[in-house]
All heavy atoms as an XYZ file, in Angstrom:
619
protein
N     122.845     81.519    233.496
C     122.446     80.698    234.618
C     123.644     79.880    235.053
O     124.325     79.293    234.232
C     121.291     79.795    234.192
C     120.920     78.717    235.140
S     120.138     79.371    236.603
C     119.789     77.889    237.488
N     123.872     79.816    236.327
C     124.950     79.012    236.884
C     124.310     77.910    237.705
O     123.444     78.176    238.546
C     125.878     79.873    237.762
C     126.501     80.978    236.916
C     126.943     79.003    238.422
C     127.220     82.031    237.718
N     124.709     76.672    237.451
C     124.120     75.570    238.188
C     125.046     74.381    238.289
O     126.033     74.281    237.549
N     124.693     73.474    239.175
C     125.547     72.303    239.394
C     124.862     70.978    239.079
O     125.443     69.929    239.277
C     126.074     72.289    240.828
C     124.981     72.094    241.867
O     123.787     72.256    241.536
O     125.329     71.791    243.019
N     123.632     71.011    238.568
C     122.918     69.784    238.231
C     122.233     69.931    236.876
O     122.010     71.018    236.381
C     121.839     69.459    239.278
C     122.341     69.112    240.674
C     123.249     67.881    240.726
N     122.774     66.732    239.991
C     122.066     65.742    240.503
N     121.703     65.757    241.761
N     121.711     64.732    239.740
N     121.854     68.797    236.317
C     121.231     68.796    234.996
C     119.941     69.618    234.979
O     119.623     70.240    233.968
C     120.954     67.372    234.529
C     119.901     66.632    235.331
C     119.700     65.226    234.812
C     118.621     64.507    235.599
N     118.426     63.144    235.086
N     119.216     69.634    236.088
C     117.952     70.372    236.141
C     118.186     71.873    235.936
O     117.368     72.546    235.318
C     117.237     70.119    237.472
C     117.104     68.670    237.786
N     116.262     67.832    237.089
C     117.737     67.900    238.702
C     116.369     66.610    237.567
N     117.262     66.622    238.544
N     119.304     72.377    236.439
C     119.642     73.786    236.250
C     119.890     74.083    234.772
O     119.407     75.085    234.240
C     120.903     74.148    237.054
C     120.738     73.885    238.536
O     119.643     74.128    239.075
O     121.717     73.432    239.156
N     120.615     73.195    234.122
C     120.953     73.384    232.711
C     119.700     73.252    231.849
O     119.447     74.085    230.968
C     122.030     72.372    232.265
C     123.281     72.468    233.146
C     122.364     72.554    230.788
C     123.932     73.819    233.219
N     118.891     72.250    232.110
C     117.660     72.032    231.339
C     116.731     73.239    231.461
O     116.205     73.732    230.461
C     116.955     70.735    231.796
C     117.794     69.518    231.412
C     115.547     70.646    231.212
C     117.343     68.224    232.078
N     116.531     73.723    232.679
C     115.652     74.878    232.886
C     116.165     76.124    232.199
O     115.394     76.876    231.589
N     117.456     76.358    232.275
C     118.035     77.540    231.632
C     117.921     77.449    230.120
O     117.580     78.433    229.453
C     119.493     77.692    232.051
N     118.206     76.281    229.567
C     118.110     76.096    228.108
C     116.673     76.290    227.634
O     116.440     76.822    226.562
C     118.616     74.703    227.710
C     120.092     74.525    227.900
C     120.838     75.446    226.972
C     122.319     75.258    227.108
N     123.040     76.127    226.188
N     115.738     75.869    228.445
C     114.319     76.017    228.094
C     113.950     77.490    227.896
O     113.052     77.824    227.145
C     113.480     75.399    229.214
C     112.001     75.525    229.053
C     111.464     74.356    228.267
N     110.055     74.527    228.016
C     109.136     73.659    228.368
N     109.471     72.550    228.979
N     107.885     73.888    228.095
N     114.695     78.358    228.577
C     114.438     79.797    228.489
C     115.544     80.552    227.773
O     115.694     81.769    227.941
C     114.214     80.354    229.901
C     112.971     79.789    230.514
N     111.717     80.232    230.171
C     112.788     78.781    231.396
C     110.818     79.531    230.833
N     111.443     78.646    231.579
N     116.298     79.806    226.963
C     117.336     80.394    226.100
C     118.390     81.185    226.864
O     118.831     82.232    226.410
C     116.703     81.259    225.013
C     115.790     80.461    224.116
O     116.151     79.360    223.689
N     114.613     80.980    223.860
N     118.781     80.688    228.024
C     119.819     81.338    228.807
C     121.163     80.651    228.589
O     121.218     79.436    228.399
C     119.478     81.280    230.300
C     118.216     81.991    230.734
C     117.942     81.722    232.205
C     118.332     83.481    230.478
N     122.221     81.426    228.637
C     123.564     80.874    228.623
C     123.768     80.140    229.949
O     123.272     80.577    230.985
C     124.593     81.995    228.505
C     126.019     81.494    228.531
S     127.201     82.820    228.771
C     127.008     83.129    230.518
N     124.489     79.021    229.909
C     124.672     78.232    231.122
C     126.143     78.021    231.443
O     126.968     77.829    230.562
C     124.003     76.856    230.991
O     124.549     76.176    229.863
C     122.504     76.986    230.831
N     126.417     78.064    232.744
C     127.731     77.695    233.258
C     127.490     76.578    234.267
O     126.819     76.774    235.281
C     128.438     78.872    233.946
C     128.668     80.022    232.964
C     129.761     78.408    234.571
C     129.255     81.272    233.601
N     128.016     75.408    233.950
C     127.918     74.293    234.873
C     129.113     74.306    235.807
O     130.254     74.445    235.356
N     128.851     74.188    237.098
C     129.947     74.179    238.066
C     130.175     72.759    238.566
O     129.231     72.075    238.972
C     129.705     75.164    239.231
C     129.706     76.590    238.724
C     128.416     74.888    239.971
N     131.426     72.339    238.515
C     131.760     70.963    238.877
C     132.095     70.801    240.347
O     132.372     69.695    240.793
C     132.947     70.461    238.031
O     134.081     71.304    238.268
C     132.602     70.463    236.557
N     132.042     71.882    241.097
C     132.341     71.783    242.531
C     131.065     71.672    243.367
O     131.098     71.791    244.589
C     133.186     72.984    243.004
C     132.603     74.334    242.667
C     131.694     74.947    243.512
C     132.963     74.983    241.500
C     131.146     76.175    243.203
C     132.424     76.223    241.181
C     131.531     76.806    242.032
O     130.995     78.024    241.714
N     129.955     71.395    242.715
C     128.685     71.187    243.408
C     128.355     69.703    243.431
O     129.244     68.857    243.536
N     127.084     69.376    243.287
C     126.634     67.986    243.379
C     126.780     67.213    242.074
O     126.981     66.011    242.090
C     125.168     67.925    243.841
C     125.004     68.324    245.277
C     124.520     69.580    245.611
C     125.345     67.453    246.296
C     124.369     69.954    246.943
C     125.206     67.815    247.620
C     124.718     69.071    247.941
O     124.574     69.434    249.240
N     126.629     67.886    240.935
C     126.686     67.204    239.655
C     128.105     66.985    239.177
O     129.059     67.546    239.706
N     128.230     66.160    238.147
C     129.536     65.890    237.554
C     129.681     66.649    236.241
O     128.682     67.083    235.643
C     129.708     64.395    237.264
O     128.729     64.012    236.279
C     129.531     63.556    238.519
N     130.901     66.767    235.774
C     131.143     67.408    234.479
C     130.407     66.650    233.380
O     129.809     67.250    232.488
C     132.643     67.470    234.190
N     130.423     65.324    233.439
C     129.738     64.507    232.422
C     128.247     64.810    232.379
O     127.651     64.919    231.298
C     129.987     63.027    232.694
N     127.615     64.930    233.549
C     126.182     65.240    233.613
C     125.896     66.603    233.000
O     124.959     66.763    232.211
C     125.715     65.230    235.069
C     124.280     65.670    235.269
C     123.879     65.777    236.734
O     124.561     65.205    237.617
O     122.873     66.442    236.998
N     126.710     67.583    233.333
C     126.498     68.945    232.842
C     126.710     69.033    231.334
O     125.931     69.672    230.619
C     127.417     69.913    233.586
C     127.169     69.986    235.098
C     128.330     70.663    235.799
C     125.866     70.691    235.393
N     127.746     68.374    230.850
C     128.031     68.362    229.408
C     126.918     67.641    228.659
O     126.453     68.107    227.614
C     129.396     67.705    229.132
C     130.517     68.604    229.660
C     129.577     67.423    227.650
C     131.873     67.935    229.705
N     126.473     66.511    229.199
C     125.420     65.726    228.539
C     124.133     66.515    228.362
O     123.371     66.265    227.425
C     125.144     64.452    229.341
N     123.881     67.485    229.228
C     122.652     68.265    229.150
C     122.863     69.641    228.533
O     121.981     70.494    228.569
C     121.989     68.336    230.527
C     121.424     67.000    230.892
N     122.163     66.038    231.533
C     120.214     66.444    230.639
C     121.437     64.954    231.671
N     120.244     65.169    231.135
N     124.057     69.861    227.958
C     124.268     71.041    227.129
C     124.812     72.275    227.801
O     124.591     73.380    227.294
N     125.517     72.143    228.921
C     126.114     73.334    229.540
C     127.018     74.040    228.522
O     127.791     73.390    227.821
C     126.925     72.946    230.775
N     126.883     75.344    228.437
C     127.700     76.106    227.493
C     129.160     76.177    227.941
O     130.070     76.154    227.116
C     127.158     77.534    227.354
C     125.774     77.549    226.739
O     125.601     76.956    225.655
O     124.865     78.144    227.352
N     129.357     76.272    229.230
C     130.695     76.389    229.807
C     130.746     75.572    231.088
O     129.719     75.325    231.711
C     131.036     77.850    230.151
C     130.927     78.790    228.977
C     129.762     79.510    228.751
C     131.991     78.960    228.101
C     129.658     80.372    227.672
C     131.891     79.819    227.014
C     130.726     80.524    226.807
O     130.620     81.373    225.748
N     131.952     75.194    231.489
C     132.167     74.546    232.775
C     133.128     75.386    233.596
O     134.096     75.929    233.064
C     132.778     73.152    232.611
C     131.890     72.056    232.043
C     132.666     70.745    231.995
C     130.623     71.881    232.858
N     132.860     75.469    234.889
C     133.759     76.136    235.826
C     134.082     75.143    236.934
O     133.195     74.521    237.500
C     133.110     77.384    236.409
N     135.374     75.005    237.212
C     135.811     74.061    238.226
C     136.058     74.730    239.577
O     136.191     74.046    240.586
C     137.062     73.328    237.749
C     136.847     72.633    236.440
N     136.069     71.504    236.304
C     137.270     72.938    235.188
C     136.037     71.124    235.036
N     136.755     71.983    234.335
N     136.086     76.067    239.570
C     136.243     76.840    240.808
C     135.387     78.095    240.691
O     135.067     78.539    239.576
C     137.710     77.280    241.030
O     138.082     78.204    239.999
C     138.655     76.091    241.040
N     135.024     78.701    241.810
C     134.256     79.952    241.735
C     135.003     81.046    240.958
O     134.376     81.812    240.224
C     134.064     80.336    243.198
C     134.080     79.029    243.928
C     135.110     78.213    243.209
N     136.307     81.092    241.070
C     137.079     82.113    240.351
C     136.950     81.962    238.840
O     136.985     82.963    238.104
C     138.548     82.049    240.764
N     136.794     80.752    238.356
C     136.643     80.535    236.910
C     135.358     81.151    236.368
O     135.286     81.503    235.193
C     136.688     79.041    236.580
C     138.069     78.458    236.650
C     138.094     77.005    236.216
O     137.240     76.586    235.401
O     138.975     76.284    236.698
N     134.347     81.283    237.207
C     133.090     81.901    236.762
C     133.354     83.342    236.334
O     132.872     83.784    235.289
C     132.018     81.852    237.869
C     131.627     80.399    238.152
C     130.791     82.662    237.476
C     130.743     80.235    239.360
N     134.125     84.072    237.111
C     134.430     85.462    236.773
C     135.174     85.564    235.453
O     134.885     86.427    234.626
C     135.238     86.114    237.895
C     134.512     86.252    239.226
C     135.461     86.813    240.279
C     133.290     87.122    239.086
N     136.116     84.673    235.244
C     136.873     84.664    233.988
C     135.954     84.370    232.813
O     136.021     85.039    231.775
C     138.008     83.624    234.052
O     138.853     83.931    235.158
C     138.809     83.601    232.775
N     135.098     83.365    232.961
C     134.152     83.021    231.894
C     133.223     84.185    231.577
O     133.004     84.515    230.402
C     133.323     81.801    232.288
C     134.029     80.455    232.259
C     133.169     79.398    232.937
C     134.345     80.057    230.829
N     132.676     84.808    232.608
C     131.760     85.932    232.376
C     132.477     87.103    231.708
O     131.911     87.744    230.817
C     131.114     86.368    233.685
C     130.105     85.385    234.276
C     129.622     85.872    235.628
C     128.942     85.152    233.332
N     133.699     87.379    232.103
C     134.458     88.464    231.472
C     134.683     88.170    229.997
O     134.554     89.067    229.154
C     135.791     88.659    232.189
N     134.983     86.922    229.669
C     135.184     86.553    228.265
C     133.898     86.639    227.468
O     133.893     87.072    226.317
C     135.774     85.145    228.171
C     137.191     85.078    228.656
O     137.910     86.071    228.683
N     137.615     83.896    229.064
N     132.793     86.222    228.067
C     131.504     86.276    227.377
C     131.097     87.725    227.133
O     130.660     88.078    226.033
C     130.418     85.529    228.184
C     129.033     85.816    227.635
C     130.698     84.039    228.171
N     131.254     88.578    228.121
C     130.874     89.982    227.979
C     131.684     90.638    226.870
O     131.143     91.381    226.049
C     131.058     90.743    229.317
C     130.938     92.237    229.111
C     130.025     90.268    230.320
N     132.957     90.343    226.804
C     133.787     90.979    225.779
C     133.523     90.416    224.386
O     133.775     91.088    223.395
C     135.270     90.838    226.130
O     135.660     89.487    226.076
N     132.979     89.195    224.298
C     132.754     88.594    222.987
C     131.333     88.764    222.455
O     131.079     88.544    221.288
C     133.103     87.104    223.020
O     132.186     86.400    223.824
N     130.392     89.148    223.305
C     128.998     89.303    222.871
C     128.593     90.766    222.944
O     128.497     91.344    224.014
C     128.059     88.478    223.762
C     128.250     87.009    223.593
C     127.182     86.269    224.326
N     127.347     84.847    224.137
C     126.470     83.956    224.532
N     125.371     84.334    225.139
N     126.681     82.682    224.338
N     128.306     91.312    221.805
C     127.926     92.725    221.752
C     126.591     92.975    222.431
O     126.367     94.033    223.003
C     127.872     93.189    220.301
C     129.209     93.201    219.629
C     129.078     93.640    218.194
C     130.438     93.590    217.517
N     130.356     93.935    216.105
N     125.679     91.996    222.373
C     124.335     92.223    222.898
C     124.187     91.804    224.351
O     123.110     91.908    224.907
C     123.316     91.470    222.049
O     123.534     90.082    222.143
N     125.243     91.315    224.988
C     125.133     90.869    226.379
C     124.728     92.054    227.248
O     125.295     93.120    227.193
C     126.471     90.295    226.859
C     126.396     89.695    228.223
C     125.898     88.412    228.402
C     126.810     90.396    229.332
C     125.831     87.845    229.656
C     126.742     89.837    230.592
C     126.248     88.561    230.747
N     123.699     91.872    228.060
C     123.238     92.931    228.942
C     122.302     93.917    228.279
O     121.834     94.851    228.911
N     122.040     93.725    227.005
C     121.141     94.616    226.282
C     119.732     94.458    226.834
O     119.271     93.356    227.075
C     121.157     94.255    224.798
C     120.274     95.101    223.938
C     120.361     94.661    222.475
O     121.007     93.694    222.153
N     119.693     95.381    221.618
N     119.068     95.567    227.059
C     117.706     95.477    227.580
C     116.736     95.207    226.437
O     116.972     95.591    225.301
C     117.317     96.777    228.287
O     117.302     97.834    227.366
N     115.659     94.531    226.748
C     114.625     94.240    225.765
C     113.464     95.195    225.976
O     112.782     95.124    226.985
C     114.146     92.791    225.903
C     115.195     91.807    225.475
C     116.006     91.172    226.402
C     115.388     91.525    224.132
C     116.970     90.271    226.004
C     116.351     90.621    223.727
C     117.135     89.997    224.662
O     118.091     89.112    224.265
N     113.279     96.062    225.023
C     112.153     96.989    225.126
C     110.855     96.311    224.740
O     109.805     96.649    225.239
C     112.423     98.213    224.253
C     113.574     99.053    224.788
C     113.826    100.287    223.951
O     112.938    100.673    223.164
O     114.898    100.856    224.099
N     110.950     95.349    223.838
C     109.757     94.624    223.414
C     109.660     93.340    224.239
O     110.320     92.353    223.947
C     109.838     94.295    221.926
C     108.621     93.547    221.428
O     107.649     93.399    222.206
O     108.631     93.115    220.269
N     108.858     93.342    225.269
C     108.760     92.196    226.158
C     108.042     91.015    225.533
O     107.990     89.949    226.128
C     108.075     92.604    227.462
C     108.860     93.591    228.317
C     108.052     93.939    229.567
C     110.211     93.030    228.710
N     107.513     91.188    224.321
C     106.872     90.056    223.667
C     107.892     88.983    223.306
O     107.525     87.851    223.029
C     106.130     90.508    222.405
O     107.050     90.973    221.435
N     109.192     89.315    223.325
C     110.223     88.319    223.052
C     110.384     87.353    224.220
O     110.949     86.288    224.072
C     111.570     89.004    222.786
C     111.586     89.826    221.526
C     112.930     90.479    221.313
O     113.959     89.839    221.588
O     112.954     91.626    220.874
N     109.909     87.728    225.393
C     110.040     86.866    226.563
C     108.995     85.763    226.491
O     107.815     86.046    226.348
C     109.864     87.678    227.851
C     110.056     86.852    229.086
C     111.327     86.502    229.499
C     108.974     86.403    229.816
C     111.520     85.725    230.621
C     109.150     85.630    230.946
C     110.429     85.297    231.341
O     110.610     84.530    232.444
N     109.409     84.507    226.596
C     108.458     83.388    226.406
C     107.619     83.107    227.655
O     107.617     82.008    228.196
C     109.385     82.217    226.102
C     110.630     82.530    226.840
C     110.766     84.051    226.772
N     106.893     84.111    228.128
C     106.129     83.942    229.374
C     104.912     83.030    229.187
O     104.346     82.584    230.179
C     105.672     85.310    229.896
O     104.855     85.938    228.944
N     104.527     82.764    227.959
C     103.377     81.916    227.736
C     103.742     80.428    227.750
O     102.884     79.570    227.689
C     102.698     82.264    226.419
C     103.607     82.068    225.226
O     104.846     82.232    225.381
O     103.105     81.756    224.127
N     105.032     80.109    227.863
C     105.461     78.714    227.893
C     105.441     78.208    229.326
O     105.854     78.903    230.239
C     106.872     78.585    227.327
C     106.979     78.967    225.873
C     108.415     78.877    225.371
O     109.311     78.501    226.107
N     108.611     79.216    224.129
N     104.979     76.986    229.522
C     104.973     76.437    230.871
C     106.395     76.199    231.366
O     107.291     75.912    230.557
C     104.215     75.114    230.723
C     104.373     74.752    229.287
C     104.441     76.056    228.532
N     106.600     76.307    232.658
C     107.930     76.068    233.219
C     108.269     74.576    233.267
O     109.419     74.196    233.188
C     108.027     76.650    234.627
C     107.957     78.176    234.710
C     107.972     78.614    236.165
C     109.111     78.798    233.957
N     107.258     73.749    233.418
C     107.488     72.321    233.551
C     106.545     71.570    232.637
O     105.418     71.966    232.425
C     107.240     71.851    234.998
C     108.084     72.577    235.992
C     107.560     73.627    236.736
C     109.409     72.233    236.188
C     108.344     74.304    237.655
C     110.196     72.898    237.091
C     109.668     73.926    237.831
O     110.439     74.586    238.728
N     107.030     70.450    232.102
C     106.151     69.561    231.338
C     105.297     68.781    232.323
O     105.755     68.409    233.392
C     106.976     68.576    230.513
C     107.704     69.273    229.383
O     107.176     70.270    228.862
O     108.805     68.805    229.016
N     104.054     68.580    231.961
C     103.151     67.845    232.852
C     103.009     66.416    232.389
O     103.175     66.059    231.319
C     101.795     68.524    232.889
C     101.884     69.877    233.533
C     100.526     70.513    233.619
C     100.676     71.885    234.277
N      99.441     72.570    234.391
């Protein structure tokens, strides 16, 4: 997940997604780091570099899930 605000990072983490916080949007680096962004990108070009590094370092990246029971679809998207 790529996002520029804490809400993007929080939502992605809730669903166990890797996050890239972008500092050229509305949020600050401090906000993104405070909410657990896995990576920071300061320019759009840095996103490509980060993704290339992640793909080469994670063997399971892009692996399809045949057992969809691993997907947490029973969890609410928002706390009430």
